[in-house]
N, C-alpha and C positions, 0 to 999 in steps of 0.2 A: 738783256735789258731787264731791270727789275719789274716784277708784276705788281701793278697798282691794285689797290683794294677793290676798285670798281671792276677791273678785269677779272680779278679773282672771284668775286661774287657772281659775275656773269658766267664764268666757267663752272662754278658750283651749280648754278641754276640749270645750265645745259646738261650737266651730267646727272644730277639727282632730282631735278624738278623743283616745284614750288615749296614742298615740305622741307627738302634738304636746304634750300636757300633760306627759308624762315629760321630753321634751327641754327644755321651758320651765323646769321645776322644776330640772333640772340646771344650766341657764344662770343661774338666780337663786340658785344655791348652796343649794337646799333639800334636795338629796339628799346623803347622807353621802359624804365624799370617799373614794376608793378607798385601801385600805391597800396598803403595799408587799407583794408576794407573798412569803409566808414559806416557800414550798416545802412538800413533803409532810412529815407528822409525823416520819418516820424514827425510830421507836421502837427501842430496843435489842432485839435478837433474844432471845426467851425471857423478856422482862420481864413479859409478861402471863400467864405460866403459872399455872394454878390458878384463873383468873377466867373465868366464863362469861357471855357477853353475848348476849341475844336481840335480833335486829335485825328490826324490823317494816317490811317493804317491801323489794322487790328492785329498786327503781329505781336511778338513778345514785348517789344519796346512800347508800342501803343497801349497795350493792355496794362502794363505796369504803370505807365503815366496815368491812365484813367483810374486805376486802383488807388494809387497813392494820393492823387489829387482829390479823388472822391471821398476818401477818408477824412480829408481836411475841410470838406464842405464846398469845394469848387463844383460848379456845374460843368460837367464834361459830356461831350458828344463824340463818339468814335465813328468815323466813316471808313468802312472797309469794303473794297470792291468785290471780294470773294464771298462765298456763302458759308464761310466757316471762319473761326478764329485761328490765329497762329502764324499766318503768313508762310514763311519757309519752314517753320516747325510743323511739318505735314506728315501725318501717319496714315497709311492706306490700309483698308480692310475690305472684306468681301462686300461687293456691291458698289464700291466707290468708283467714280469715273475720273480718268486722267485726261486732261486736255492739254495738248502741246501745240505751240504755234506752228502752223503749216503741216501738221501731221494728223493722221486719223486718231479719233478718240480711242481710249482703251478702257475696259471695264474689268475690275478685279473680280475674278470668278473662282475664288478659293473657298475652301470649307470655312465656315464661321467658327471662331474659337478665340479664347483670350490671348493665345500666343500666335494667332495667324494674322500678323500685322507686318507692315513694311515701313520703316522710318525713311521716307523719301528725302527728308531733310536731315537735321541733326540726329545722331544716334548714340551719343555718349556724352557724359558730363565729367570733366576732370574733378578730382577730389578737392582741388584748390579753388573751384568756382563757388565761393561761399554765398554769393547773392542769389543765384538761381537755386542752389540747394537750400538756402534759407526759406524760399517760397515753398519748396517741396515739404519742408518741415512744418511751416506755418499752416499749410493746407492739408496736412495729414496724408500726403501722397507717398505710398510705400516705394522704396528704392530697392534695387538689387544690383549685384556686381555685374559689370559689363567686362568680359574677358577681352582685353585689347591685344594682349600678346600671349601666344601659346606656342611653346617650343615644339609641339607636335604638328603645328600647321606647316604647310608646304611652301617652298619657293620654287618658281619655275622661270629660269633665265637661260636664254639661248638654247631652249629645248632640254635642259637638264633639270630634273626635279629632285630636290632633297628636302628633308625636314629642316625647319628653322633651327632646331637644336644643333644639327650637324653643321650648317653654314656658320652659325655663331661660334661654336666651340672649335671647329677646325680652323676658322679664321684666327681666332685667339691663339690656338696652338702654333700655327705657322708663324705668326708674327712674333710670339715670344721666343720661338726657336731662333728666328733671325736676330732678335735682340740679344739673346744669349750668346750667339756666335760673335756678334759685334763686341760684347763685353770681353769674351775670351781673347779676342784679338787686340785688346787694349784700346778700343775706339772711345771708351768713356773714362779713360784713366785720369783725365784732367778734371772730371766732374765727381769721381768717386774715389774714396779711400779703399784700401784693401778689404777692410771689414764691411764697408758699405757694399762693395761688389759681391761679397759672399752672401750678405743678406738679400740683395736684389736677385741674385741667381737662385737662392732658395725660394724666394717668392715666385719667381717666374716658373720654377718647376711645378709649384702647386697651381698657380693661376693658369698656365698653359698646358697642364698635364704632360710635362716633358718627362722622358725616361731618364735613366741614370747617365746616359750619354748627352743629355740635354737636347734630345731630338723628339719631335712630335710624331708618334706612331698611332694616333687615334686615342679615343677615350670613351669610357662608358657613357659619359654625359653627352657625347655627340650622337648617341643612338646605338642600337644593337640590331644585328640581323637575326638573332635568336634570343628571345626573352628568357629570363630565368624561370625555372619551374620546379616541380617536385622531382624527387629521386635523382636521376642522372642528367636532368635537363639544365646544363650550365649555360650562363649567358655567353654570347659570342659577339665580339665587337665587329663592326663593319670596317671596310677599308677607308682611310681618311681621304678627304679632298686635299690635293696638293696645291701649291701656289699657282701652278699653271692651269689647273682646273678652275680656280677662282677667277683668274684673269680672263679665261675664255668665256666663262658663264656670266661674269659681271655681277656676282652676288652682292658686292658691296653697294653701299648707298643707303637710302632711307630705310629699307626693309630691315637692316641689321641694327639700326640705331633709333628706330621709331619711338620706342618707349623711353628714350633718353631725352626726347624733346620736352620743352618746358610744360606744354599743355597736354602731354600724353603720359600715361602711366600704364604699367602692365595690367592693372585692374582699375577700371573706371566705374562709373555709375550710370544707371538708367532707371526711369520710372517703370514700375511693373505695368505691363500692358500697352506700352507705347509712349514715345516722347511727347505726343500731343496732349497727354494727360495734364501737363503743366499749363498749356494754353487754355484748355477747357476749364481748368480750375480757376484761372484768372478771369476768364470770360463769365463764369458763373457768378462772380462777385461784382461784376459791372454790367451785367446783361441788359438792364433797361437803357443804358447809355449807348449801346452798340447798334449801328444800322448796317446790316449786311447788304451786298449788292449795290453799294453806293460808290459809283465811279467818279473820281475827282476830275472836273473839267477845267476849273480856274481857281487861282488863289489871288484874291484882290484885297487891296487896302480899302478900308471904309472908316472915315473919320479917324479915331485913334485905334480902331480895331481891324478886324478882317472880315471878309465875306468869302465863303467857300461855295463855289457853284459846283453842283454835282448832279449826276443822273442816277435815278433809282426807279426801277420798275418802268423804264421807258419815259419817265417824266423828269424834266429839268427842274431842280430845286436849288434853293440858296440857304445857307446857314450863316448867320451873323454871330460873331464872338469877339471877346476882348483880345484873345490870343489864339494862335494856332501852333501846334506842335507837329511838325512833319516827320513821320517815322518811315515813310515810303523809301524803298531802295532808291539810291540816287539815279540809277538808270531810268526808273519810272518817273521820278520827280522831275527830271530834266525835260520830259516831254509835255509837261503841264504848263500852260501860260500862267505866269506868276508875277506879281508886283514886287520884285526884289531887285537889288542893285546888280549892276553888271559884274561886280566882283563876286557876289554870291552866285550868280548864274555860272560864272567861270569855275568857281569852286565845286559846284554841283556836278559839272561836266568833267572834272579833273581825273578822278580815279578810274582805273579799269576794273572789271569785275572778273573774279576767278570762276572759271567754268567747271562744272561737275555733272557727271551723269551716273545714275545708279540703275541697276536692274535686279529684280528679285524673282525667285522661282518658288513654287510650291512643290514639295518633294518629301520622300521618306528621309528621315534623319540618318542617312547611311554613314556620315562622318563620325557619329557617335556609336551607332550600333555595330558597324563593321570595323572602324579604324580607331575607336577609343579616343577620339578628339572632341573636346568639349569647349566650344568657343574659340576665339582668336581670329587672326587675319592671315590669309594666304596671299602671297605676292607673286607677281609675274611681270615680265617685260612685254606682254601682249597688251592690246589697247584697253582691255577691261581693268587692268592694273591690280585690282585686289578682289579677293573673295572673302566675304565677311560672314562668319559663322555665328548663329544666334547664341546668346547667353541666357535667354529665358526659355522656359519650357523644357529644360534638360530632362531627358529620359522619355519624352513623349514619342509616339510612333512617327508622326509627321510634323512638318513645320515649314517655315519660310527661310530660304537661304538667299542672302544677297550675293549674287554672282558677279557683280561689277560695282566698283566705286572708282571712277576715273577722275582724278583731280590733279593731274600732272605730277603725281608722286615720282614717276620714273623717268621724266625727261620732258623737254620742251615740246609743247603742242600735242602731247598724248591725249589730253582730255578733249581737245578740239577734234582730234581724229575720231574718237569714239562717239562724241556727240553728233558728228556728221553722218554716222551710219544710220541705216534704217533700223527699226525695232527688230526686224528679223535677223539682220546682220549682227546687231549687238548680241542677240541671243545665241547666235551661232558661235561667236567668239567666246562668250562666257561658257557655253556648254563644252567647247573644245578644251578650255583650260581646266575646268572642273574634272573632265575625263582624265586629263593628265595627272591631276592630284589624286583622283579616286578611280582607277581603271575599272571600266565596266559599269560605272554608275551614272554616266552622262545621260543615258537613255531614260533615267528615272525623273529627270527634271521636267517640270510641266508648267504651263500657264504663266509664261513670263510677263512681267510688268516693268516698264522702264520709264524713268523720269530724268529729263535733262534740264538743269536750271536755267541755262541760256535760252531754252525754248519754252519756258514757263512764263505765262503772262504776268506782268507786274513784278517780275523778279530781276531779270537781267543777268543773273549768275548767283552763285552760292554765297558770295561775300565780296566786299570792296577790297581793292588792292592798291593802297597808297604807296607812292615812292617816298623815299626819305626826304627829298626836296619838297614834295607836296605836303608832307607832314608839317613842315615848318612854315608853310604859306597857306595854301587853300584849306587844308584841314583845320588849322588854327582859326581861320576866318569863320568856318562853319560852327565852331565851338561857341560863337557869340551869336545872339539873335540878330536878325535883319528886321529891325522895327519890332512889330508884334509877332514875328514868325520865328519859331525855334526849330532846332533840328536834333533828332535822336535816332538811334538804331545801331545795329552792329557796326555800320560804317563810321559812326561817331565814337569809336573806341580803338584801343590797341589790341582788341581781341576780335578781329574781323572774322566773320563766319561762325562765331560762337554765340550762343544764347546769353552767356554772361556779359558779353560786350553790349548786347541790347539792353539788358537790365541795368548795368552800371551807367550807360549813357542816359537812360530814362531817369535814373536817380539824380544825375547831375542836372538835367533840364528841370526836373521838379524843384530842386533846391534853387536854381537860378530864378525860375519864374516866381517862386514864393517870396524870395527876397525882394524882387521887383514890385510885386503887388503890395507888399507890406509898406514899401516906401511911397507908394502912389497916394 
């Protein structure tokens, strides 16, 4: 029976997880094509005078709305439940407290220093995310390379640990050998002329590092068991993985094609000193308009405008405005009584939220000092899924190692499994995997801190996950205002979970609102 597109995508999701499914849908043209970047709204100065806007949520989307509207003269008030800006763009440093729903508080007890931080939320910026990078440039925030892919990083699948370079190059070698054999047996005679076959075989020899017999016997680029040195110290190749090794270990999947995904590159970008530098730079420019500790209780219609009922400092208060922009995660927004239509209420409840859990250690930078590995991601089929090596502070003696980022990279429900563990159990799993990658170094890991976004108040998860059917119905509905109430945030974009999605949705709402107020 032929395999339907839906069943094929379900199989990809089960085998490779959320990231593999996302990449496959992009390749099949099922994700919306990116629009040309239109730039910031650039509203005329003073054009918003006399219009008051309540902005619910002080994350990236809310702060961008406040910044752009404020420049145009709108009166803006940002209500944020937390005591800090940024929302899910959250960077932890020494002395910070981590509160998780139904779990004991944690306090970061690391040495203070410019590189002793943990990006509990976003930790990388693709080079194509021009809107968020534009704000970094506008605010003078220095950037540095974030090493997303490192061929020296390790993979651990089914108990077998190899370097990324070996898994990638041995896979390529084995596959090209199989293709070469198929060509020799005439399997592609209908597609290729004799000259084309010769050219393809020559290319395969170089691409897959095949020998004169067109067999793969290993390659220097897959790694060495003895490094080249002075005098008589010649390099020695290691034994290659064979097809049976790969099948048993299951090295294939997102770990070998991660930097081929549209939003991933081998080298990405990060603000020097922590991702929250962006949120704090935005907040500094709208600071008088932001009220922290303001928990939204109700969203009500009032005449032609809105009334926002909120609690701050234990006292119930009300804010009247002409318009409201809701940037709260939909999971949080859905819990708030609001005067919106039934269709809007259904749209708010529609998407699921992707779960993600991170864990970080303070430790000696043994991966650099002992193993000559600088940055990159290690991958495993264990519940912690990835080990994320820092790209900042290279060469320092000690630092912060992200020993887990579980986001269903490796299969269905993996992130939920890790999120369900106690903090101690998460640390145990992470330490065990790092010990496999770096034998004898697991004991050096200290003072773990862990954040699970499904257990973080007002978040609900790391990002919205709309189905294709929902994109055509509920999502489109939320792209339009419900009376004086507008919606923005990463969930109102095709870049879910990315700061860029938050920024672009904020820009769209600002333009929508401005057109409306000019017609009024």
